[in-house]
Jmol script that loads the backbone (N, CA, C; Angstrom):
load data "model"
ATOM      1  N   UNK A   1       1.819 -53.826  -4.414  1.00  0.00           N
ATOM      2  CA  UNK A   1       2.296 -54.115  -5.733  1.00  0.00           C
ATOM      3  C   UNK A   1       3.285 -54.839  -5.621  1.00  0.00           C
ATOM      4  N   UNK A   2       3.630 -56.780  -6.359  1.00  0.00           N
ATOM      5  CA  UNK A   2       5.279 -56.622  -6.138  1.00  0.00           C
ATOM      6  C   UNK A   2       5.866 -56.288  -7.238  1.00  0.00           C
ATOM      7  N   UNK A   3       6.803 -56.149  -7.556  1.00  0.00           N
ATOM      8  CA  UNK A   3       7.696 -55.649  -8.334  1.00  0.00           C
ATOM      9  C   UNK A   3       9.168 -56.417  -9.763  1.00  0.00           C
ATOM     10  N   UNK A   4       9.322 -56.434 -10.314  1.00  0.00           N
ATOM     11  CA  UNK A   4       9.712 -57.187 -11.421  1.00  0.00           C
ATOM     12  C   UNK A   4      11.254 -57.389 -10.946  1.00  0.00           C
ATOM     13  N   UNK A   5      11.741 -58.711 -11.967  1.00  0.00           N
ATOM     14  CA  UNK A   5      13.289 -58.735 -11.037  1.00  0.00           C
ATOM     15  C   UNK A   5      14.241 -57.702 -13.103  1.00  0.00           C
ATOM     16  N   UNK A   6      14.430 -57.382 -11.815  1.00  0.00           N
ATOM     17  CA  UNK A   6      15.491 -56.815 -12.724  1.00  0.00           C
ATOM     18  C   UNK A   6      17.313 -57.319 -12.507  1.00  0.00           C
ATOM     19  N   UNK A   7      18.558 -57.393 -13.444  1.00  0.00           N
ATOM     20  CA  UNK A   7      19.297 -57.168 -13.500  1.00  0.00           C
ATOM     21  C   UNK A   7      20.455 -55.971 -13.377  1.00  0.00           C
ATOM     22  N   UNK A   8      21.273 -55.754 -11.957  1.00  0.00           N
ATOM     23  CA  UNK A   8      21.924 -54.384 -12.066  1.00  0.00           C
ATOM     24  C   UNK A   8      22.769 -54.726 -12.109  1.00  0.00           C
ATOM     25  N   UNK A   9      23.891 -53.530 -12.997  1.00  0.00           N
ATOM     26  CA  UNK A   9      24.982 -53.885 -12.510  1.00  0.00           C
ATOM     27  C   UNK A   9      26.031 -52.823 -12.486  1.00  0.00           C
ATOM     28  N   UNK A  10      26.841 -52.231 -11.367  1.00  0.00           N
ATOM     29  CA  UNK A  10      28.216 -52.078 -10.818  1.00  0.00           C
ATOM     30  C   UNK A  10      28.901 -51.606 -11.775  1.00  0.00           C
ATOM     31  N   UNK A  11      29.634 -50.694 -11.772  1.00  0.00           N
ATOM     32  CA  UNK A  11      30.925 -50.528 -12.458  1.00  0.00           C
ATOM     33  C   UNK A  11      31.932 -51.307 -11.854  1.00  0.00           C
ATOM     34  N   UNK A  12      32.823 -51.723 -12.257  1.00  0.00           N
ATOM     35  CA  UNK A  12      33.990 -52.169 -11.190  1.00  0.00           C
ATOM     36  C   UNK A  12      34.707 -51.337 -10.283  1.00  0.00           C
ATOM     37  N   UNK A  13      35.146 -50.203 -10.493  1.00  0.00           N
ATOM     38  CA  UNK A  13      35.786 -49.174 -10.265  1.00  0.00           C
ATOM     39  C   UNK A  13      34.787 -48.652  -8.774  1.00  0.00           C
ATOM     40  N   UNK A  14      33.103 -48.466  -9.140  1.00  0.00           N
ATOM     41  CA  UNK A  14      32.032 -47.591  -7.998  1.00  0.00           C
ATOM     42  C   UNK A  14      32.748 -49.881  -6.950  1.00  0.00           C
ATOM     43  N   UNK A  15      32.549 -50.893  -7.640  1.00  0.00           N
ATOM     44  CA  UNK A  15      31.901 -51.915  -6.988  1.00  0.00           C
ATOM     45  C   UNK A  15      33.322 -52.707  -5.992  1.00  0.00           C
ATOM     46  N   UNK A  16      34.279 -51.963  -6.360  1.00  0.00           N
ATOM     47  CA  UNK A  16      35.209 -51.972  -5.948  1.00  0.00           C
ATOM     48  C   UNK A  16      35.112 -51.316  -4.994  1.00  0.00           C
ATOM     49  N   UNK A  17      34.993 -49.897  -5.009  1.00  0.00           N
ATOM     50  CA  UNK A  17      34.659 -48.991  -3.202  1.00  0.00           C
ATOM     51  C   UNK A  17      33.799 -49.178  -2.515  1.00  0.00           C
ATOM     52  N   UNK A  18      32.581 -49.650  -3.148  1.00  0.00           N
ATOM     53  CA  UNK A  18      31.738 -49.979  -2.150  1.00  0.00           C
ATOM     54  C   UNK A  18      30.526 -50.957  -1.169  1.00  0.00           C
ATOM     55  N   UNK A  19      31.269 -52.217  -2.529  1.00  0.00           N
ATOM     56  CA  UNK A  19      30.812 -53.264  -2.569  1.00  0.00           C
ATOM     57  C   UNK A  19      31.176 -54.491  -2.113  1.00  0.00           C
ATOM     58  N   UNK A  20      32.684 -54.268  -1.727  1.00  0.00           N
ATOM     59  CA  UNK A  20      33.761 -55.017  -1.740  1.00  0.00           C
ATOM     60  C   UNK A  20      33.987 -56.146  -2.809  1.00  0.00           C
ATOM     61  N   UNK A  21      34.110 -55.462  -4.652  1.00  0.00           N
ATOM     62  CA  UNK A  21      33.698 -56.313  -5.363  1.00  0.00           C
ATOM     63  C   UNK A  21      32.594 -57.033  -6.555  1.00  0.00           C
ATOM     64  N   UNK A  22      31.666 -56.651  -5.394  1.00  0.00           N
ATOM     65  CA  UNK A  22      30.606 -57.339  -6.018  1.00  0.00           C
ATOM     66  C   UNK A  22      29.672 -56.564  -6.916  1.00  0.00           C
ATOM     67  N   UNK A  23      29.554 -56.693  -8.461  1.00  0.00           N
ATOM     68  CA  UNK A  23      29.321 -55.856  -9.462  1.00  0.00           C
ATOM     69  C   UNK A  23      28.138 -56.040  -9.990  1.00  0.00           C
ATOM     70  N   UNK A  24      27.659 -57.196  -9.854  1.00  0.00           N
ATOM     71  CA  UNK A  24      25.910 -57.465 -10.750  1.00  0.00           C
ATOM     72  C   UNK A  24      24.959 -58.224  -9.303  1.00  0.00           C
ATOM     73  N   UNK A  25      24.097 -57.742  -9.557  1.00  0.00           N
ATOM     74  CA  UNK A  25      22.741 -57.697  -8.754  1.00  0.00           C
ATOM     75  C   UNK A  25      21.386 -58.600  -9.654  1.00  0.00           C
ATOM     76  N   UNK A  26      20.499 -58.869  -8.514  1.00  0.00           N
ATOM     77  CA  UNK A  26      18.954 -59.541  -9.614  1.00  0.00           C
ATOM     78  C   UNK A  26      18.193 -58.978  -8.371  1.00  0.00           C
ATOM     79  N   UNK A  27      18.046 -57.457  -8.204  1.00  0.00           N
ATOM     80  CA  UNK A  27      16.969 -57.268  -7.435  1.00  0.00           C
ATOM     81  C   UNK A  27      15.671 -57.045  -7.791  1.00  0.00           C
ATOM     82  N   UNK A  28      14.592 -57.200  -6.984  1.00  0.00           N
ATOM     83  CA  UNK A  28      13.316 -57.059  -7.059  1.00  0.00           C
ATOM     84  C   UNK A  28      12.580 -55.204  -6.941  1.00  0.00           C
ATOM     85  N   UNK A  29      12.095 -54.842  -7.863  1.00  0.00           N
ATOM     86  CA  UNK A  29      11.759 -53.487  -7.772  1.00  0.00           C
ATOM     87  C   UNK A  29      10.423 -52.847  -9.049  1.00  0.00           C
ATOM     88  N   UNK A  30       9.778 -52.558  -8.649  1.00  0.00           N
ATOM     89  CA  UNK A  30       9.142 -51.352  -9.966  1.00  0.00           C
ATOM     90  C   UNK A  30       9.674 -50.310 -10.202  1.00  0.00           C
ATOM     91  N   UNK A  31      10.710 -50.010  -9.717  1.00  0.00           N
ATOM     92  CA  UNK A  31      11.402 -48.974 -10.513  1.00  0.00           C
ATOM     93  C   UNK A  31      12.514 -47.910 -10.089  1.00  0.00           C
ATOM     94  N   UNK A  32      12.868 -47.689 -11.027  1.00  0.00           N
ATOM     95  CA  UNK A  32      14.873 -46.810 -10.270  1.00  0.00           C
ATOM     96  C   UNK A  32      15.015 -46.525  -8.440  1.00  0.00           C
ATOM     97  N   UNK A  33      14.011 -46.206  -8.133  1.00  0.00           N
ATOM     98  CA  UNK A  33      13.720 -46.120  -6.875  1.00  0.00           C
ATOM     99  C   UNK A  33      14.077 -46.943  -5.571  1.00  0.00           C
ATOM    100  N   UNK A  34      13.480 -48.024  -6.077  1.00  0.00           N
ATOM    101  CA  UNK A  34      13.189 -49.530  -5.792  1.00  0.00           C
ATOM    102  C   UNK A  34      14.291 -49.933  -5.731  1.00  0.00           C
ATOM    103  N   UNK A  35      15.323 -49.761  -6.435  1.00  0.00           N
ATOM    104  CA  UNK A  35      16.446 -50.280  -7.251  1.00  0.00           C
ATOM    105  C   UNK A  35      17.941 -49.718  -6.263  1.00  0.00           C
ATOM    106  N   UNK A  36      17.163 -48.635  -6.036  1.00  0.00           N
ATOM    107  CA  UNK A  36      18.535 -48.217  -4.820  1.00  0.00           C
ATOM    108  C   UNK A  36      18.395 -47.934  -3.697  1.00  0.00           C
ATOM    109  N   UNK A  37      16.492 -48.415  -3.503  1.00  0.00           N
ATOM    110  CA  UNK A  37      16.612 -48.713  -1.252  1.00  0.00           C
ATOM    111  C   UNK A  37      17.117 -49.625  -1.072  1.00  0.00           C
ATOM    112  N   UNK A  38      17.014 -51.203  -2.949  1.00  0.00           N
ATOM    113  CA  UNK A  38      17.299 -52.335  -2.155  1.00  0.00           C
ATOM    114  C   UNK A  38      19.381 -52.280  -2.043  1.00  0.00           C
ATOM    115  N   UNK A  39      19.703 -51.797  -2.800  1.00  0.00           N
ATOM    116  CA  UNK A  39      20.812 -51.690  -2.764  1.00  0.00           C
ATOM    117  C   UNK A  39      21.694 -51.053  -1.156  1.00  0.00           C
ATOM    118  N   UNK A  40      20.609 -50.084  -1.271  1.00  0.00           N
ATOM    119  CA  UNK A  40      20.908 -49.005   0.014  1.00  0.00           C
ATOM    120  C   UNK A  40      20.973 -50.496   1.230  1.00  0.00           C
ATOM    121  N   UNK A  41      19.700 -50.889   1.111  1.00  0.00           N
ATOM    122  CA  UNK A  41      19.545 -52.522   2.321  1.00  0.00           C
ATOM    123  C   UNK A  41      21.151 -53.069   2.516  1.00  0.00           C
ATOM    124  N   UNK A  42      21.457 -53.880   0.840  1.00  0.00           N
ATOM    125  CA  UNK A  42      22.374 -54.474   1.201  1.00  0.00           C
ATOM    126  C   UNK A  42      23.880 -53.928   1.886  1.00  0.00           C
ATOM    127  N   UNK A  43      23.963 -52.626   1.280  1.00  0.00           N
ATOM    128  CA  UNK A  43      25.182 -51.610   1.249  1.00  0.00           C
ATOM    129  C   UNK A  43      24.869 -50.540   2.500  1.00  0.00           C
ATOM    130  N   UNK A  44      24.510 -50.424   3.583  1.00  0.00           N
ATOM    131  CA  UNK A  44      23.988 -49.040   3.984  1.00  0.00           C
ATOM    132  C   UNK A  44      24.489 -48.036   3.448  1.00  0.00           C
ATOM    133  N   UNK A  45      24.446 -46.867   2.938  1.00  0.00           N
ATOM    134  CA  UNK A  45      24.686 -45.470   2.501  1.00  0.00           C
ATOM    135  C   UNK A  45      25.070 -45.793   0.738  1.00  0.00           C
ATOM    136  N   UNK A  46      25.002 -46.879   0.501  1.00  0.00           N
ATOM    137  CA  UNK A  46      25.505 -46.964  -1.392  1.00  0.00           C
ATOM    138  C   UNK A  46      24.474 -46.158  -1.432  1.00  0.00           C
ATOM    139  N   UNK A  47      22.968 -46.194  -1.532  1.00  0.00           N
ATOM    140  CA  UNK A  47      22.217 -45.276  -2.171  1.00  0.00           C
ATOM    141  C   UNK A  47      22.503 -43.973  -2.431  1.00  0.00           C
ATOM    142  N   UNK A  48      23.083 -43.545  -1.648  1.00  0.00           N
ATOM    143  CA  UNK A  48      23.695 -41.934  -1.684  1.00  0.00           C
ATOM    144  C   UNK A  48      24.751 -41.547  -3.058  1.00  0.00           C
ATOM    145  N   UNK A  49      25.717 -42.552  -2.690  1.00  0.00           N
ATOM    146  CA  UNK A  49      26.510 -42.382  -3.595  1.00  0.00           C
ATOM    147  C   UNK A  49      26.278 -42.861  -5.329  1.00  0.00           C
ATOM    148  N   UNK A  50      24.782 -43.501  -5.487  1.00  0.00           N
ATOM    149  CA  UNK A  50      24.821 -43.898  -6.706  1.00  0.00           C
ATOM    150  C   UNK A  50      23.771 -42.798  -6.984  1.00  0.00           C
ATOM    151  N   UNK A  51      22.959 -42.113  -5.989  1.00  0.00           N
ATOM    152  CA  UNK A  51      22.650 -40.698  -6.680  1.00  0.00           C
ATOM    153  C   UNK A  51      22.962 -39.498  -6.553  1.00  0.00           C
ATOM    154  N   UNK A  52      23.963 -39.610  -6.309  1.00  0.00           N
ATOM    155  CA  UNK A  52      25.323 -38.537  -6.725  1.00  0.00           C
ATOM    156  C   UNK A  52      26.132 -39.064  -7.320  1.00  0.00           C
ATOM    157  N   UNK A  53      26.736 -39.809  -7.974  1.00  0.00           N
ATOM    158  CA  UNK A  53      27.982 -40.387  -8.838  1.00  0.00           C
ATOM    159  C   UNK A  53      27.647 -41.011  -9.537  1.00  0.00           C
ATOM    160  N   UNK A  54      26.798 -40.983 -10.205  1.00  0.00           N
ATOM    161  CA  UNK A  54      26.346 -42.128 -11.118  1.00  0.00           C
ATOM    162  C   UNK A  54      25.169 -41.562 -12.416  1.00  0.00           C
ATOM    163  N   UNK A  55      25.034 -41.924 -13.505  1.00  0.00           N
ATOM    164  CA  UNK A  55      24.054 -42.093 -14.093  1.00  0.00           C
ATOM    165  C   UNK A  55      23.783 -43.235 -14.798  1.00  0.00           C
ATOM    166  N   UNK A  56      22.119 -43.408 -14.784  1.00  0.00           N
ATOM    167  CA  UNK A  56      21.876 -44.577 -15.015  1.00  0.00           C
ATOM    168  C   UNK A  56      21.707 -44.462 -16.534  1.00  0.00           C
ATOM    169  N   UNK A  57      21.349 -46.358 -16.717  1.00  0.00           N
ATOM    170  CA  UNK A  57      21.258 -46.666 -17.996  1.00  0.00           C
ATOM    171  C   UNK A  57      20.117 -47.626 -18.040  1.00  0.00           C
ATOM    172  N   UNK A  58      19.000 -47.475 -18.396  1.00  0.00           N
ATOM    173  CA  UNK A  58      17.652 -48.709 -18.446  1.00  0.00           C
ATOM    174  C   UNK A  58      17.542 -48.807 -20.038  1.00  0.00           C
ATOM    175  N   UNK A  59      17.975 -50.663 -19.437  1.00  0.00           N
ATOM    176  CA  UNK A  59      17.551 -50.995 -20.906  1.00  0.00           C
ATOM    177  C   UNK A  59      18.065 -50.241 -21.799  1.00  0.00           C
ATOM    178  N   UNK A  60      19.555 -49.783 -21.906  1.00  0.00           N
ATOM    179  CA  UNK A  60      20.211 -49.124 -22.710  1.00  0.00           C
ATOM    180  C   UNK A  60      20.232 -47.827 -23.052  1.00  0.00           C
ATOM    181  N   UNK A  61      19.155 -47.074 -22.614  1.00  0.00           N
ATOM    182  CA  UNK A  61      18.322 -45.945 -22.122  1.00  0.00           C
ATOM    183  C   UNK A  61      18.807 -44.690 -21.527  1.00  0.00           C
ATOM    184  N   UNK A  62      19.629 -44.359 -21.852  1.00  0.00           N
ATOM    185  CA  UNK A  62      20.351 -42.920 -20.445  1.00  0.00           C
ATOM    186  C   UNK A  62      19.457 -42.195 -19.949  1.00  0.00           C
ATOM    187  N   UNK A  63      19.129 -42.491 -18.605  1.00  0.00           N
ATOM    188  CA  UNK A  63      18.510 -41.892 -17.581  1.00  0.00           C
ATOM    189  C   UNK A  63      19.207 -40.516 -16.582  1.00  0.00           C
ATOM    190  N   UNK A  64      19.273 -39.343 -16.713  1.00  0.00           N
ATOM    191  CA  UNK A  64      19.716 -38.204 -15.913  1.00  0.00           C
ATOM    192  C   UNK A  64      19.258 -38.078 -14.806  1.00  0.00           C
ATOM    193  N   UNK A  65      18.264 -38.273 -14.555  1.00  0.00           N
ATOM    194  CA  UNK A  65      17.145 -38.634 -13.377  1.00  0.00           C
ATOM    195  C   UNK A  65      15.708 -39.438 -13.337  1.00  0.00           C
ATOM    196  N   UNK A  66      15.647 -40.237 -13.278  1.00  0.00           N
ATOM    197  CA  UNK A  66      14.861 -41.767 -13.624  1.00  0.00           C
ATOM    198  C   UNK A  66      14.207 -42.494 -12.401  1.00  0.00           C
ATOM    199  N   UNK A  67      13.970 -41.866 -11.262  1.00  0.00           N
ATOM    200  CA  UNK A  67      13.990 -42.282 -10.102  1.00  0.00           C
ATOM    201  C   UNK A  67      12.627 -42.462 -10.006  1.00  0.00           C
ATOM    202  N   UNK A  68      11.351 -42.303 -10.935  1.00  0.00           N
ATOM    203  CA  UNK A  68      10.212 -43.390 -11.231  1.00  0.00           C
ATOM    204  C   UNK A  68      10.150 -43.874 -12.405  1.00  0.00           C
ATOM    205  N   UNK A  69      11.680 -44.058 -13.335  1.00  0.00           N
ATOM    206  CA  UNK A  69      11.385 -44.699 -14.039  1.00  0.00           C
ATOM    207  C   UNK A  69      11.374 -46.334 -14.211  1.00  0.00           C
ATOM    208  N   UNK A  70       9.362 -46.668 -14.925  1.00  0.00           N
ATOM    209  CA  UNK A  70       8.896 -48.038 -14.598  1.00  0.00           C
ATOM    210  C   UNK A  70      10.371 -49.319 -15.174  1.00  0.00           C
ATOM    211  N   UNK A  71      10.600 -50.194 -14.975  1.00  0.00           N
ATOM    212  CA  UNK A  71      11.141 -51.632 -15.400  1.00  0.00           C
ATOM    213  C   UNK A  71      10.007 -52.768 -15.379  1.00  0.00           C
ATOM    214  N   UNK A  72      11.182 -53.073 -15.866  1.00  0.00           N
ATOM    215  CA  UNK A  72       9.721 -54.052 -17.097  1.00  0.00           C
ATOM    216  C   UNK A  72      10.503 -55.138 -16.222  1.00  0.00           C
ATOM    217  N   UNK A  73      10.077 -56.486 -16.423  1.00  0.00           N
ATOM    218  CA  UNK A  73      10.768 -57.891 -16.086  1.00  0.00           C
ATOM    219  C   UNK A  73      12.049 -57.825 -17.052  1.00  0.00           C
ATOM    220  N   UNK A  74      12.905 -58.314 -16.440  1.00  0.00           N
ATOM    221  CA  UNK A  74      14.076 -58.605 -17.034  1.00  0.00           C
ATOM    222  C   UNK A  74      14.758 -56.855 -17.405  1.00  0.00           C
ATOM    223  N   UNK A  75      14.537 -56.289 -17.228  1.00  0.00           N
ATOM    224  CA  UNK A  75      14.992 -55.195 -17.106  1.00  0.00           C
ATOM    225  C   UNK A  75      17.040 -55.056 -16.900  1.00  0.00           C
ATOM    226  N   UNK A  76      17.376 -54.187 -17.713  1.00  0.00           N
ATOM    227  CA  UNK A  76      19.269 -53.963 -17.255  1.00  0.00           C
ATOM    228  C   UNK A  76      19.651 -52.830 -17.019  1.00  0.00           C
ATOM    229  N   UNK A  77      20.002 -52.830 -15.808  1.00  0.00           N
ATOM    230  CA  UNK A  77      20.062 -51.111 -15.168  1.00  0.00           C
ATOM    231  C   UNK A  77      21.710 -50.781 -15.096  1.00  0.00           C
ATOM    232  N   UNK A  78      22.128 -50.202 -15.585  1.00  0.00           N
ATOM    233  CA  UNK A  78      23.635 -50.450 -15.350  1.00  0.00           C
ATOM    234  C   UNK A  78      23.845 -48.778 -14.565  1.00  0.00           C
ATOM    235  N   UNK A  79      24.708 -49.139 -13.461  1.00  0.00           N
ATOM    236  CA  UNK A  79      25.122 -47.061 -13.374  1.00  0.00           C
ATOM    237  C   UNK A  79      26.255 -47.204 -13.410  1.00  0.00           C
ATOM    238  N   UNK A  80      26.210 -45.741 -14.239  1.00  0.00           N
ATOM    239  CA  UNK A  80      27.535 -45.540 -14.909  1.00  0.00           C
ATOM    240  C   UNK A  80      28.234 -44.130 -14.107  1.00  0.00           C
ATOM    241  N   UNK A  81      29.710 -44.046 -13.740  1.00  0.00           N
ATOM    242  CA  UNK A  81      29.699 -43.096 -13.347  1.00  0.00           C
ATOM    243  C   UNK A  81      30.175 -41.866 -13.909  1.00  0.00           C
ATOM    244  N   UNK A  82      29.296 -40.845 -12.938  1.00  0.00           N
ATOM    245  CA  UNK A  82      29.703 -39.320 -14.153  1.00  0.00           C
ATOM    246  C   UNK A  82      30.834 -38.937 -14.217  1.00  0.00           C
ATOM    247  N   UNK A  83      31.127 -38.472 -15.515  1.00  0.00           N
ATOM    248  CA  UNK A  83      32.297 -38.036 -15.396  1.00  0.00           C
ATOM    249  C   UNK A  83      31.641 -36.825 -15.490  1.00  0.00           C
ATOM    250  N   UNK A  84      33.125 -36.093 -14.763  1.00  0.00           N
ATOM    251  CA  UNK A  84      33.278 -34.673 -14.105  1.00  0.00           C
ATOM    252  C   UNK A  84      33.922 -33.836 -15.570  1.00  0.00           C
ATOM    253  N   UNK A  85      32.927 -32.387 -15.084  1.00  0.00           N
ATOM    254  CA  UNK A  85      33.856 -31.242 -16.698  1.00  0.00           C
ATOM    255  C   UNK A  85      34.931 -30.879 -16.211  1.00  0.00           C
ATOM    256  N   UNK A  86      35.443 -29.972 -17.140  1.00  0.00           N
ATOM    257  CA  UNK A  86      36.103 -28.754 -16.363  1.00  0.00           C
ATOM    258  C   UNK A  86      36.469 -28.403 -17.144  1.00  0.00           C
TER     259      UNK A  86
END
end "model"
wireframe off; spacefill off
backbone 0.3
color backbone group
């Protein structure tokens, strides 16, 4: 079953560290897990950093743990750096 096409955005600081400055992607996936896998294929090891260091907003809604969160055609997925409390 084919996925849907989503616009995926990384923060500028995160993209500088892990993707050489590329911060926007068009990814075909059915859910958030598929997005992370696709980005990990493009940049090996990136998936781990996304899982550990970011919170995700899908279509404007924050998801702390949403790996199986389904995507709609044209969904916007933003990976936001986690804010560390002290």
